[in-house]
N, C-alpha and C positions, 0 to 999 in steps of 0.2 A: 143892594140893588139886584134885582133879578132880571136876567136877559132872556127873553123868549125867542126860541128858534123854531121856525115853522119847517117841518119836514113832511113831504108828501110820501108817506110810507108805502102807498100803493105802487109807487114807481120803483121801489127797491125790491127787485125780484130775487128769489132764492130758488135754486134748482137742485134736483137730485143728481144730475149728471152734467158733465161739461158740455156735451153736445146739445143739451136742452137750452143752452144760452145762445144758440145760433139765431140770428134774425133780429129784427127790430133795431137795426143799425141807424145811427143818426143821419140826418140831412144837414149839411153845413153850407151856408151861403158863402160863395166865393166873392172876394172883395178886390184886392189890389190887382189881381190878374185880369179883372174885368173893367179897369178904370177907363178904358177907351170906349166902353159900351154902356153909358148910363141908361140906355133904353132897355136894359135886360137885367133880369135877376136869374142867377144861375146857382142851383143847389146841387151839391155833390153828395151822393150816398156813400158814406165812409164804411166800406165793407171789410176793411182790415180790423175793425173792432169785433168781428166774429172771433170765437175762442181760439181757433188755430190760425187766425190772421188773414183770412180771405173769404171772398164771396162763395168759394167752393164748399165751405162747411155746410151750406144749405143743401146742396145736392148730395153730399156724402151722407148726411143724416137721413135725408128722405129716401135715397136709394137703398141704403142698408137696412133701415127700419122696416121698409116695405118688404124687402126680401126675407127678413126674419119673420115678419108677420104672416107671410105667405108660405113659409116653410122651406124656402130656397136656401137659407143659410142657418147653420146651427153652430154652437161652440166647437172649436177645433177646425172648422173649415178655413179655406184659403181664398182671399180676395186677390184678384189680379187686375191691374188697370194700367193703361198708358197715360201719363200725365206730365205736364211741364213743372209740376211740383205742388200746386195749390190743392187740387183735388186729392192728390196723394196724401197731403197732410190731414185733410178731413177724413179720408178713409183710414189712415193710421189711427186717428182718434177713435173712430167707430170700432176698429179692430180691437183696440185695447179695452174699450168698454164692454165688448161683447165676446171676449175670449176667442177672437179670430186671428188668423195669420194674414199678413199683407205683403204682397209682392208688387213692385212698381216698375214698369218699363219707362225709362226716362232718357232723354238725350244726354250724351256725355258732356255737352257744352253748357248744360243747365248751371245757373249760378251756384257757386260752391256753398253759399250759405243755405240754399234750399236743400242741397244734397246732405249737408251736415245735419240739418234739422230733421230730415227724414230718417237718417240713421239713428238719431238720438231717440226718436219715438218708435224705433224697432222695425221700420220698414226694410224689407229686403229689396235692394235696388238692382235692376238689370239695366246696365248702361248700353246704349246703342249709338252707333255712328250716325250723326245727323246728315252726313253727306250722301248716304245711301238713297237711291231713288225710291219713291213711295211704293212701287210694286215689288221691291226686294223683300224676301221673306224675313230678313232681319232688320228692316227699317222700323222707324218709330211707330208707324201706323199698322204694320203687319206682324211685328214680333209677338204680340200677344196671341195672335191666331196660331203662330208656329208653336208656341208653348202649349196652347190648349189642345193641340193634336196629341201631345203626350200626356196631358193632364186635364182631361175633359171634366174632372170633378171640381176644378177651380171655378169660383164664381166670378164672372166678368160683368161688372156694371155697365160697361160700354158707354161712357159719358158722352162720346161724340155722336152716337146714333140712337141712344135710348130716349124715347119721348118723355120718360119720367124726369129727365134733366129739365126740360122745359116746364113740365108740370110743377116741379118744386118751386120755380120762380113765379109761375102763374098763381100758385096758392100762397106765396109769401112775399116775394119782392114787389110784385105788382101792387097788391093790396096795401102794403106798407107805404109805398110812394104815393098812392092815391089818397090815403088818409093823411099822411104828413103834409101833402101839398093842398089839402082840402079841395081836391078835385080841380084845381086851377093849374093846368099844364098845357103849354103850347108844343114843346118838343121834348123828346128824351133822346139823349146822345150817349152812345156807349160802344166800346170795342166788341168785336165778335171773334171768339176763339172757337169753343164748341157751339156757340150760338144760343145756348140754353138760357143764359141770364137775360140778354137783351130781348130775344123774341118771345121767351116765356112771359116776362113782365109786360112786354108790349101787347101781347094778346089780351091780357086782363085790362090794361089801360085803354086799349081801343074799344073794348066792349063797353067801358064806362063812357067814353067820349071818342067817337070815331074821328074827330077833327085833330086829335093828337098825332103829330108827325114823329116818326121814328127814324133816326139817322144813325147808321152803323159806321164804325171806323175800322178799316182793314189795312194791314201793313202792305207796302209794296213788296211783291214776292209771293204773296198769298193768292189763291185762285178766286176768292169770293168776289172781289171788285169787278174784274173783267167778266165773270159769269153773269153777275147782276146787270151789268151795262150792255152786254152783247149777246148773252145766252151761250157763249162759247167758253170752253176750258182752255186756259193758256198754260204754258210750261211754268211751274213754280220755281222760285229761286230762294236762296237762304236770306233770312233777315235776323236781326238781333233781338227784337222785342219778344219776350216769352209770354205765352198765354194768349196770343192773338193770331188770327189767321189759320190757314191750313194749306197743305200741299195737294189736297183733293177735296171734292165735295163730301159733306157729311150731313146726316139726316137732321141733326138738331138745329142747323141753320135754316130757319123757316122764313124764306124770302117773302112770303105772303104778308108778313107783318113789318117789313122794312120798306120805308118810303124812298130812301136814298142811301148811298154809301160814299164815304169820303176816304180817299187814300192818304196814308201817312208814311213818310220815310223814316228810316232809323234815326236820322239826325233830328228830324222834327219831333218825334216821340221823346227822344232823350232830352232834347233842349227843354221841352215843356214839362217834363218830369222834374228836371232840376229847377225850373221856374216855380213850380208848385211849392217846392221846399223853401225857396228864398222869399217868395212873396206871400204865401199862405200858411207857412209852417206845416205843410202837409207833406210828410215824408212817405211817398207812395211809390209803387212800382211803375214800370214803363208803360203798361197799358193805361194807367191813369193819365200820364202825360199825353198819350195818344188821344185819349178822350177829351182832354182840355184843348188840344190842337183842333179836334173836330168841332168843339163848341165855338171856338174863335173863328174858325173857317166858316162855319154856318152863319155866324153873326155878320160877317163881312158881306154875305150875299143877301141878307134880309133887308127889306125896305125900312126906312127910318120911322118905325112905329113904336110907340111907347109900351113899356111893360111886357116884353116877352118874358115868359116864365119857362125856364129850361131846367131839366133834371139831367144830371150825368152820373155815371157810376164809376167809383174808384175801387177796383177789385182787390188790391192787396197792398202790403206794406213795403216801403223802401228798405226795411231792415234785411230783406232777402236779396238785395241788390247792392250791398255796400262794396262788394268786390268787383262790381261791373259798372252800372249806371252812375253810382256815386263815387267811383274811384277814378281820379284824374289820370293815373297811369294807364288804366284800361281804355279810357276815352281817347287818349293820345294814340294808343296802340291800334284802336279801331279807325283812326283817322277822322275823328269827329271834332268839328270846331264849335266850341260853346261860347266864344267871346260875345256874340250878339246877345246872349241871354244873361251871362254871368257878370258882365261889366256893369 
């Protein structure tokens, strides 16, 4: 007896380089975590299926390929960037592929797994004290500029202020979501760190359908929420979730494409990150838990209308947070109570 197996060979992609595998990440429908909301379908874009494990592979590929094509980068040159870890991994990949050097300014409190991974792929890490005020020349946001004074030859992609960050998502993430959802979207909910992912994708989506609402999620302690709500800058404070928020305004957060912002606490983000793992088998980072919290918070405020279609973005993998968010000793040390979620 012969068994026939049908294979759609056109979907089995083969690439010349690892970076070419960036993009076309899956959308996965959330189920158990949405049991209380039968009037909604929520689809998560699983960005940790990118080759280096996060949504930031998209901008690393776009920014570096563009710089090379324009002659701003050549083999032997050095890239320098400040990153919470994910953009750094993407840049390290691009550095290896293009015979470049890679230096990363990163907070010393960044998850150990991220730091170990960066060292494994050859990134030169410059650790900074996260308690320094943003105006300090050795702070996370200013250290790169201090280094550039002595090394103006370094190439600085400037992911926080470079509009090419947003453009990368306008050209890839937005069109992918539109096609995957067949143009049927009511809301897109996502965290804002550099802002490029959410507002870049939002620009494309709103051009296709202006009725789509964009809801950003910002951690308590970041400046974006208060600025959006009041037009005033408040004093930032430290928070635990990596890759979200900022201590000052940055250019890639394009408020024009944001309809509302939801604030999330450390505890809420971590609880819902752990909830994702237990209820959806999605082992994601803290910004994904923050996004899930944002989705559920939004649904509580919506009228009881059938068939809301919501897209959210899960930026990175929980494998990078096994020593923090998924470590019960760390949770206890931080004074976070997870009983409500984990029982």
